[in-house]
A tleap script that builds the chain and sets N, CA, C and O, in Angstrom:
source leaprc.protein.ff14SB
mol = sequence {
  NMET ILE ASN LEU ILE VAL CYS ALA THR ASP
  GLN LYS LEU PHE LEU GLY LEU GLU PHE THR
  LYS HIE ARG TRP ARG ALA SER THR GLY VAL
  GLN TYR ILE ALA GLY LEU TYR THR SER VAL
  ALA ALA ASP VAL GLN VAL LYS GLU ASN PHE
  VAL LEU TRP SER LEU ARG GLY GLY PHE ARG
  ALA THR LYS TRP LEU GLU ILE PHE VAL ARG
  GLY GLU ASN LEU LEU ASN GLN LYS TYR GLU
  ILE ASN ALA GLY PHE PRO MET PRO GLY ALA
  ASN ALA MET ALA GLY LEU ASN PHE VAL CPHE
}
set mol.1.N position { 57.303 71.799 -67.859 }
set mol.1.CA position { 55.937 71.410 -67.587 }
set mol.1.C position { 55.917 70.345 -66.494 }
set mol.1.O position { 56.760 69.448 -66.463 }
set mol.2.N position { 54.968 70.459 -65.624 }
set mol.2.CA position { 54.802 69.438 -64.592 }
set mol.2.C position { 54.176 68.193 -65.215 }
set mol.2.O position { 54.653 67.081 -64.992 }
set mol.3.N position { 53.113 68.375 -65.992 }
set mol.3.CA position { 52.451 67.276 -66.696 }
set mol.3.C position { 52.753 67.406 -68.189 }
set mol.3.O position { 52.425 68.415 -68.812 }
set mol.4.N position { 53.382 66.373 -68.753 }
set mol.4.CA position { 53.707 66.402 -70.175 }
set mol.4.C position { 52.433 66.258 -71.008 }
set mol.4.O position { 51.523 65.510 -70.649 }
set mol.5.N position { 52.383 66.989 -72.128 }
set mol.5.CA position { 51.220 66.989 -73.006 }
set mol.5.C position { 51.681 66.713 -74.434 }
set mol.5.O position { 52.645 67.315 -74.908 }
set mol.6.N position { 50.986 65.795 -75.122 }
set mol.6.CA position { 51.294 65.514 -76.527 }
set mol.6.C position { 51.067 66.792 -77.334 }
set mol.6.O position { 50.094 67.512 -77.108 }
set mol.7.N position { 51.959 67.066 -78.266 }
set mol.7.CA position { 51.929 68.228 -79.167 }
set mol.7.C position { 52.407 69.513 -78.509 }
set mol.7.O position { 52.390 70.563 -79.152 }
set mol.8.N position { 52.831 69.470 -77.259 }
set mol.8.CA position { 53.394 70.657 -76.618 }
set mol.8.C position { 54.876 70.744 -76.983 }
set mol.8.O position { 55.550 69.722 -77.117 }
set mol.9.N position { 55.381 71.975 -77.144 }
set mol.9.CA position { 56.775 72.176 -77.531 }
set mol.9.C position { 57.560 72.845 -76.417 }
set mol.9.O position { 57.001 73.551 -75.578 }
set mol.10.N position { 58.871 72.610 -76.421 }
set mol.10.CA position { 59.761 73.354 -75.538 }
set mol.10.C position { 59.976 74.753 -76.104 }
set mol.10.O position { 59.938 75.739 -75.369 }
set mol.11.N position { 60.203 74.835 -77.427 }
set mol.11.CA position { 60.444 76.119 -78.085 }
set mol.11.C position { 59.806 76.123 -79.469 }
set mol.11.O position { 59.751 75.101 -80.154 }
set mol.12.N position { 59.324 77.308 -79.860 }
set mol.12.CA position { 58.755 77.477 -81.193 }
set mol.12.C position { 59.085 78.886 -81.664 }
set mol.12.O position { 58.895 79.852 -80.926 }
set mol.13.N position { 59.577 79.002 -82.890 }
set mol.13.CA position { 59.942 80.286 -83.459 }
set mol.13.C position { 59.416 80.342 -84.889 }
set mol.13.O position { 59.568 79.386 -85.649 }
set mol.14.N position { 58.796 81.469 -85.255 }
set mol.14.CA position { 58.300 81.652 -86.616 }
set mol.14.C position { 58.776 82.990 -87.145 }
set mol.14.O position { 58.695 84.005 -86.453 }
set mol.15.N position { 59.272 82.989 -88.367 }
set mol.15.CA position { 59.685 84.215 -89.042 }
set mol.15.C position { 59.015 84.231 -90.407 }
set mol.15.O position { 59.143 83.281 -91.180 }
set mol.16.N position { 58.303 85.307 -90.699 }
set mol.16.CA position { 57.595 85.389 -91.966 }
set mol.16.C position { 57.804 86.715 -92.658 }
set mol.16.O position { 58.049 87.732 -92.010 }
set mol.17.N position { 57.708 86.706 -93.965 }
set mol.17.CA position { 57.807 87.906 -94.792 }
set mol.17.C position { 56.672 87.896 -95.804 }
set mol.17.O position { 56.285 86.844 -96.315 }
set mol.18.N position { 56.145 89.082 -96.086 }
set mol.18.CA position { 55.078 89.198 -97.078 }
set mol.18.C position { 55.359 90.396 -97.972 }
set mol.18.O position { 55.803 91.446 -97.509 }
set mol.19.N position { 55.091 90.219 -99.267 }
set mol.19.CA position { 55.308 91.273 -100.250 }
set mol.19.C position { 54.057 91.383 -101.119 }
set mol.19.O position { 53.535 90.375 -101.595 }
set mol.20.N position { 53.584 92.602 -101.321 }
set mol.20.CA position { 52.427 92.846 -102.179 }
set mol.20.C position { 52.721 94.031 -103.080 }
set mol.20.O position { 53.198 95.067 -102.618 }
set mol.21.N position { 52.438 93.880 -104.367 }
set mol.21.CA position { 52.598 94.983 -105.308 }
set mol.21.C position { 51.527 94.859 -106.388 }
set mol.21.O position { 51.499 93.904 -107.164 }
set mol.22.N position { 50.660 95.842 -106.407 }
set mol.22.CA position { 49.550 95.873 -107.355 }
set mol.22.C position { 48.730 94.589 -107.238 }
set mol.22.O position { 48.115 94.352 -106.198 }
set mol.23.N position { 48.708 93.770 -108.262 }
set mol.23.CA position { 47.891 92.557 -108.247 }
set mol.23.C position { 48.675 91.311 -107.822 }
set mol.23.O position { 48.114 90.216 -107.800 }
set mol.24.N position { 49.958 91.460 -107.486 }
set mol.24.CA position { 50.811 90.332 -107.114 }
set mol.24.C position { 51.003 90.300 -105.603 }
set mol.24.O position { 51.027 91.342 -104.947 }
set mol.25.N position { 51.138 89.099 -105.061 }
set mol.25.CA position { 51.505 88.959 -103.656 }
set mol.25.C position { 52.347 87.699 -103.485 }
set mol.25.O position { 52.178 86.712 -104.201 }
set mol.26.N position { 53.244 87.760 -102.530 }
set mol.26.CA position { 54.093 86.606 -102.222 }
set mol.26.C position { 54.391 86.622 -100.729 }
set mol.26.O position { 54.496 87.687 -100.121 }
set mol.27.N position { 54.528 85.446 -100.147 }
set mol.27.CA position { 54.885 85.359 -98.742 }
set mol.27.C position { 55.686 84.089 -98.509 }
set mol.27.O position { 55.564 83.110 -99.245 }
set mol.28.N position { 56.500 84.126 -97.478 }
set mol.28.CA position { 57.295 82.968 -97.095 }
set mol.28.C position { 57.385 82.942 -95.577 }
set mol.28.O position { 57.267 83.975 -94.918 }
set mol.29.N position { 57.591 81.770 -95.041 }
set mol.29.CA position { 57.709 81.630 -93.600 }
set mol.29.C position { 58.563 80.434 -93.236 }
set mol.29.O position { 58.530 79.397 -93.899 }
set mol.30.N position { 59.331 80.600 -92.168 }
set mol.30.CA position { 60.148 79.519 -91.629 }
set mol.30.C position { 59.728 79.316 -90.182 }
set mol.30.O position { 59.639 80.269 -89.409 }
set mol.31.N position { 59.470 78.065 -89.827 }
set mol.31.CA position { 59.047 77.732 -88.471 }
set mol.31.C position { 60.023 76.718 -87.876 }
set mol.31.O position { 60.293 75.682 -88.484 }
set mol.32.N position { 60.546 77.014 -86.696 }
set mol.32.CA position { 61.460 76.117 -85.985 }
set mol.32.C position { 60.734 75.561 -84.770 }
set mol.32.O position { 60.208 76.322 -83.958 }
set mol.33.N position { 60.701 74.251 -84.643 }
set mol.33.CA position { 60.062 73.576 -83.523 }
set mol.33.C position { 61.130 72.749 -82.806 }
set mol.33.O position { 61.826 71.945 -83.427 }
set mol.34.N position { 61.249 72.953 -81.508 }
set mol.34.CA position { 62.222 72.195 -80.714 }
set mol.34.C position { 61.501 71.544 -79.543 }
set mol.34.O position { 60.740 72.196 -78.828 }
set mol.35.N position { 61.748 70.260 -79.356 }
set mol.35.CA position { 61.188 69.539 -78.219 }
set mol.35.C position { 59.692 69.336 -78.289 }
set mol.35.O position { 59.000 69.501 -77.285 }
set mol.36.N position { 59.174 68.977 -79.464 }
set mol.36.CA position { 57.749 68.678 -79.610 }
set mol.36.C position { 57.494 67.266 -79.083 }
set mol.36.O position { 58.056 66.302 -79.603 }
set mol.37.N position { 56.668 67.138 -78.076 }
set mol.37.CA position { 56.348 65.823 -77.516 }
set mol.37.C position { 55.356 65.114 -78.433 }
set mol.37.O position { 54.239 65.588 -78.640 }
set mol.38.N position { 55.777 63.968 -78.983 }
set mol.38.CA position { 54.885 63.183 -79.836 }
set mol.38.C position { 54.317 61.989 -79.081 }
set mol.38.O position { 53.335 61.386 -79.514 }
set mol.39.N position { 54.925 61.649 -77.964 }
set mol.39.CA position { 54.437 60.576 -77.102 }
set mol.39.C position { 54.842 60.904 -75.676 }
set mol.39.O position { 55.983 61.288 -75.421 }
set mol.40.N position { 53.912 60.753 -74.753 }
set mol.40.CA position { 54.206 61.041 -73.339 }
set mol.40.C position { 53.862 59.847 -72.454 }
set mol.40.O position { 53.592 60.011 -71.264 }
set mol.41.N position { 53.871 58.652 -73.030 }
set mol.41.CA position { 53.620 57.443 -72.250 }
set mol.41.C position { 54.675 57.311 -71.167 }
set mol.41.O position { 55.802 57.776 -71.333 }
set mol.42.N position { 54.317 56.685 -70.068 }
set mol.42.CA position { 55.235 56.562 -68.934 }
set mol.42.C position { 56.544 55.882 -69.323 }
set mol.42.O position { 57.607 56.253 -68.827 }
set mol.43.N position { 56.470 54.884 -70.210 }
set mol.43.CA position { 57.679 54.150 -70.595 }
set mol.43.C position { 58.401 54.750 -71.796 }
set mol.43.O position { 59.592 54.500 -71.978 }
set mol.44.N position { 57.707 55.539 -72.623 }
set mol.44.CA position { 58.325 56.128 -73.815 }
set mol.44.C position { 57.896 57.586 -73.959 }
set mol.44.O position { 56.715 57.886 -74.135 }
set mol.45.N position { 58.874 58.483 -73.880 }
set mol.45.CA position { 58.624 59.900 -74.132 }
set mol.45.C position { 59.462 60.292 -75.345 }
set mol.45.O position { 60.690 60.214 -75.310 }
set mol.46.N position { 58.793 60.712 -76.413 }
set mol.46.CA position { 59.467 61.011 -77.678 }
set mol.46.C position { 59.350 62.498 -77.965 }
set mol.46.O position { 58.276 63.088 -77.851 }
set mol.47.N position { 60.498 63.105 -78.345 }
set mol.47.CA position { 60.528 64.517 -78.735 }
set mol.47.C position { 61.009 64.638 -80.168 }
set mol.47.O position { 61.845 63.854 -80.617 }
set mol.48.N position { 60.482 65.622 -80.887 }
set mol.48.CA position { 60.885 65.906 -82.270 }
set mol.48.C position { 61.434 67.321 -82.352 }
set mol.48.O position { 60.981 68.209 -81.630 }
set mol.49.N position { 62.417 67.534 -83.239 }
set mol.49.CA position { 62.943 68.850 -83.582 }
set mol.49.C position { 62.938 68.948 -85.105 }
set mol.49.O position { 63.378 68.023 -85.788 }
set mol.50.N position { 62.441 70.070 -85.641 }
set mol.50.CA position { 62.415 70.210 -87.099 }
set mol.50.C position { 62.240 71.666 -87.491 }
set mol.50.O position { 61.873 72.512 -86.675 }
set mol.51.N position { 62.516 71.941 -88.784 }
set mol.51.CA position { 62.348 73.267 -89.377 }
set mol.51.C position { 61.453 73.112 -90.599 }
set mol.51.O position { 61.693 72.252 -91.446 }
set mol.52.N position { 60.417 73.950 -90.689 }
set mol.52.CA position { 59.501 73.920 -91.830 }
set mol.52.C position { 59.600 75.235 -92.590 }
set mol.52.O position { 59.669 76.306 -91.986 }
set mol.53.N position { 59.606 75.151 -93.918 }
set mol.53.CA position { 59.650 76.349 -94.759 }
set mol.53.C position { 58.482 76.288 -95.734 }
set mol.53.O position { 58.275 75.275 -96.401 }
set mol.54.N position { 57.718 77.376 -95.813 }
set mol.54.CA position { 56.603 77.448 -96.755 }
set mol.54.C position { 56.745 78.688 -97.622 }
set mol.54.O position { 57.371 79.674 -97.231 }
set mol.55.N position { 56.148 78.617 -98.813 }
set mol.55.CA position { 56.223 79.699 -99.782 }
set mol.55.C position { 54.871 79.791 -100.482 }
set mol.55.O position { 54.302 78.771 -100.873 }
set mol.56.N position { 54.354 81.008 -100.643 }
set mol.56.CA position { 53.059 81.215 -101.289 }
set mol.56.C position { 53.127 82.377 -102.252 }
set mol.56.O position { 53.886 83.324 -102.044 }
set mol.57.N position { 52.344 82.306 -103.291 }
set mol.57.CA position { 52.282 83.399 -104.250 }
set mol.57.C position { 50.906 83.462 -104.880 }
set mol.57.O position { 50.199 82.457 -104.968 }
set mol.58.N position { 50.532 84.664 -105.321 }
set mol.58.CA position { 49.224 84.815 -105.942 }
set mol.58.C position { 49.165 85.988 -106.890 }
set mol.58.O position { 49.938 86.941 -106.788 }
set mol.59.N position { 48.226 85.896 -107.820 }
set mol.59.CA position { 47.995 86.958 -108.789 }
set mol.59.C position { 46.497 87.182 -108.889 }
set mol.59.O position { 45.752 86.250 -109.190 }
set mol.60.N position { 46.039 88.417 -108.639 }
set mol.60.CA position { 44.619 88.747 -108.754 }
set mol.60.C position { 44.342 89.103 -110.210 }
set mol.60.O position { 44.648 90.204 -110.666 }
set mol.61.N position { 43.759 88.152 -110.927 }
set mol.61.CA position { 43.500 88.322 -112.358 }
set mol.61.C position { 42.356 89.307 -112.605 }
set mol.61.O position { 42.426 90.130 -113.518 }
set mol.62.N position { 41.310 89.218 -111.791 }
set mol.62.CA position { 40.170 90.137 -111.873 }
set mol.62.C position { 39.732 90.459 -110.449 }
set mol.62.O position { 40.320 89.968 -109.485 }
set mol.63.N position { 38.696 91.288 -110.321 }
set mol.63.CA position { 38.179 91.605 -108.987 }
set mol.63.C position { 37.667 90.360 -108.270 }
set mol.63.O position { 37.650 90.312 -107.040 }
set mol.64.N position { 37.253 89.361 -109.030 }
set mol.64.CA position { 36.635 88.183 -108.426 }
set mol.64.C position { 37.442 86.895 -108.581 }
set mol.64.O position { 36.974 85.830 -108.177 }
set mol.65.N position { 38.662 86.967 -109.165 }
set mol.65.CA position { 39.451 85.750 -109.398 }
set mol.65.C position { 40.916 85.959 -109.022 }
set mol.65.O position { 41.558 86.905 -109.478 }
set mol.66.N position { 41.435 85.061 -108.185 }
set mol.66.CA position { 42.857 85.055 -107.843 }
set mol.66.C position { 43.434 83.676 -108.149 }
set mol.66.O position { 42.826 82.654 -107.830 }
set mol.67.N position { 44.613 83.658 -108.769 }
set mol.67.CA position { 45.345 82.428 -109.063 }
set mol.67.C position { 46.461 82.324 -108.029 }
set mol.67.O position { 47.179 83.295 -107.792 }
set mol.68.N position { 46.609 81.152 -107.413 }
set mol.68.CA position { 47.623 81.027 -106.371 }
set mol.68.C position { 48.434 79.741 -106.518 }
set mol.68.O position { 47.999 78.773 -107.141 }
set mol.69.N position { 49.620 79.765 -105.927 }
set mol.69.CA position { 50.480 78.583 -105.785 }
set mol.69.C position { 50.969 78.566 -104.343 }
set mol.69.O position { 51.126 79.610 -103.710 }
set mol.70.N position { 51.207 77.359 -103.836 }
set mol.70.CA position { 51.661 77.231 -102.457 }
set mol.70.C position { 52.544 76.005 -102.321 }
set mol.70.O position { 52.232 74.949 -102.871 }
set mol.71.N position { 53.640 76.136 -101.596 }
set mol.71.CA position { 54.525 75.021 -101.291 }
set mol.71.C position { 54.696 74.915 -99.793 }
set mol.71.O position { 54.938 75.920 -99.125 }
set mol.72.N position { 54.577 73.716 -99.254 }
set mol.72.CA position { 54.700 73.471 -97.820 }
set mol.72.C position { 55.830 72.471 -97.565 }
set mol.72.O position { 56.110 71.615 -98.404 }
set mol.73.N position { 56.468 72.586 -96.412 }
set mol.73.CA position { 57.560 71.689 -96.012 }
set mol.73.C position { 58.586 71.541 -97.134 }
set mol.73.O position { 58.964 70.427 -97.498 }
set mol.74.N position { 59.027 72.659 -97.670 }
set mol.74.CA position { 59.930 72.645 -98.824 }
set mol.74.C position { 61.314 72.082 -98.517 }
set mol.74.O position { 62.068 71.765 -99.436 }
set mol.75.N position { 61.655 71.955 -97.235 }
set mol.75.CA position { 62.922 71.321 -96.856 }
set mol.75.C position { 62.776 69.805 -96.727 }
set mol.75.O position { 63.735 69.106 -96.399 }
set mol.76.N position { 61.568 69.306 -96.986 }
set mol.76.CA position { 61.259 67.876 -96.964 }
set mol.76.C position { 61.640 67.223 -95.634 }
set mol.76.O position { 62.258 66.159 -95.615 }
set mol.77.N position { 61.276 67.856 -94.540 }
set mol.77.CA position { 61.576 67.337 -93.212 }
set mol.77.C position { 60.714 66.115 -92.907 }
set mol.77.O position { 59.534 66.076 -93.255 }
set mol.78.N position { 61.303 65.130 -92.263 }
set mol.78.CA position { 60.571 63.955 -91.790 }
set mol.78.C position { 60.253 64.199 -90.317 }
set mol.78.O position { 61.161 64.293 -89.491 }
set mol.79.N position { 58.958 64.301 -89.987 }
set mol.79.CA position { 58.577 64.564 -88.600 }
set mol.79.C position { 57.179 64.031 -88.329 }
set mol.79.O position { 56.414 63.739 -89.249 }
set mol.80.N position { 56.865 63.911 -87.051 }
set mol.80.CA position { 55.550 63.474 -86.606 }
set mol.80.C position { 55.064 64.426 -85.530 }
set mol.80.O position { 55.850 64.857 -84.687 }
set mol.81.N position { 53.782 64.760 -85.545 }
set mol.81.CA position { 53.192 65.544 -84.469 }
set mol.81.C position { 52.651 64.604 -83.407 }
set mol.81.O position { 52.739 64.891 -82.213 }
set mol.82.N position { 52.093 63.483 -83.838 }
set mol.82.CA position { 51.673 62.402 -82.947 }
set mol.82.C position { 52.453 61.161 -83.346 }
set mol.82.O position { 52.527 60.832 -84.530 }
set mol.83.N position { 53.042 60.464 -82.366 }
set mol.83.CA position { 53.870 59.292 -82.647 }
set mol.83.C position { 53.110 58.284 -83.506 }
set mol.83.O position { 51.963 57.948 -83.212 }
set mol.84.N position { 53.754 57.810 -84.563 }
set mol.84.CA position { 53.154 56.820 -85.452 }
set mol.84.C position { 52.383 57.404 -86.620 }
set mol.84.O position { 51.864 56.654 -87.446 }
set mol.85.N position { 52.293 58.736 -86.710 }
set mol.85.CA position { 51.553 59.388 -87.787 }
set mol.85.C position { 52.458 60.405 -88.481 }
set mol.85.O position { 52.437 61.586 -88.132 }
set mol.86.N position { 53.257 59.960 -89.467 }
set mol.86.CA position { 54.181 60.875 -90.140 }
set mol.86.C position { 53.447 61.953 -90.933 }
set mol.86.O position { 52.400 61.707 -91.531 }
set mol.87.N position { 54.020 63.143 -90.922 }
set mol.87.CA position { 53.471 64.268 -91.675 }
set mol.87.C position { 53.986 64.207 -93.107 }
set mol.87.O position { 55.018 63.585 -93.359 }
set mol.88.N position { 53.286 64.841 -94.057 }
set mol.88.CA position { 53.713 64.786 -95.461 }
set mol.88.C position { 55.061 65.466 -95.681 }
set mol.88.O position { 55.418 66.410 -94.975 }
set mol.89.N position { 55.791 64.980 -96.655 }
set mol.89.CA position { 57.037 65.622 -97.056 }
set mol.89.C position { 56.740 66.878 -97.860 }
set mol.89.O position { 55.650 67.441 -97.759 }
set mol.90.N position { 57.696 67.313 -98.646 }
set mol.90.CA position { 57.508 68.515 -99.467 }
set mol.90.C position { 56.302 68.332 -100.374 }
set mol.90.O position { 56.130 67.277 -100.986 }
set mol.91.N position { 55.472 69.357 -100.459 }
set mol.91.CA position { 54.293 69.274 -101.310 }
set mol.91.C position { 53.940 70.648 -101.846 }
set mol.91.O position { 54.314 71.667 -101.266 }
set mol.92.N position { 53.221 70.670 -102.951 }
set mol.92.CA position { 52.836 71.926 -103.592 }
set mol.92.C position { 51.418 71.796 -104.129 }
set mol.92.O position { 50.931 70.699 -104.402 }
set mol.93.N position { 50.775 72.940 -104.271 }
set mol.93.CA position { 49.448 72.971 -104.864 }
set mol.93.C position { 49.227 74.299 -105.557 }
set mol.93.O position { 49.908 75.284 -105.273 }
set mol.94.N position { 48.298 74.314 -106.441 }
set mol.94.CA position { 47.906 75.539 -107.152 }
set mol.94.C position { 46.399 75.532 -107.253 }
set mol.94.O position { 45.762 74.480 -107.194 }
set mol.95.N position { 45.834 76.721 -107.408 }
set mol.95.CA position { 44.391 76.764 -107.507 }
set mol.95.C position { 43.853 78.152 -107.814 }
set mol.95.O position { 44.589 79.087 -108.129 }
set mol.96.N position { 42.551 78.238 -107.709 }
set mol.96.CA position { 41.848 79.490 -107.986 }
set mol.96.C position { 41.000 79.845 -106.760 }
set mol.96.O position { 40.395 78.970 -106.140 }
set mol.97.N position { 40.965 81.129 -106.420 }
set mol.97.CA position { 40.072 81.648 -105.402 }
set mol.97.C position { 39.058 82.553 -106.095 }
set mol.97.O position { 39.421 83.474 -106.827 }
set mol.98.N position { 37.784 82.272 -105.848 }
set mol.98.CA position { 36.707 83.081 -106.390 }
set mol.98.C position { 36.131 83.950 -105.264 }
set mol.98.O position { 35.840 83.445 -104.180 }
set mol.99.N position { 35.969 85.240 -105.515 }
set mol.99.CA position { 35.413 86.165 -104.536 }
set mol.99.C position { 34.011 86.541 -104.990 }
set mol.99.O position { 33.826 87.027 -106.105 }
set mol.100.N position { 33.023 86.319 -104.128 }
set mol.100.CA position { 31.635 86.622 -104.460 }
set mol.100.C position { 31.187 87.866 -103.745 }
set mol.100.O position { 30.040 88.287 -103.898 }
savepdb mol mol.pdb
quit
């Protein structure tokens, strides 16, 4: 790049898989980020490299209700997209989706 931009990467690769059978579904994805600029100040240029892994699953209980679980950053990577603002470590959530 001629002009450096915050949040721009040198390389980015994503690989994902999805499986669905009847009322069940599951998916996973791995994302590799290399050379993410978190600061482009004239005196300090900071780059980050990291790998993120996510996993999701769901069960359609009825036509209008799905139960899901999701895990993000399961490798617990320490990284920042903008310098000085760390992203969350490994985290998980569960919930319900209602279809109207």
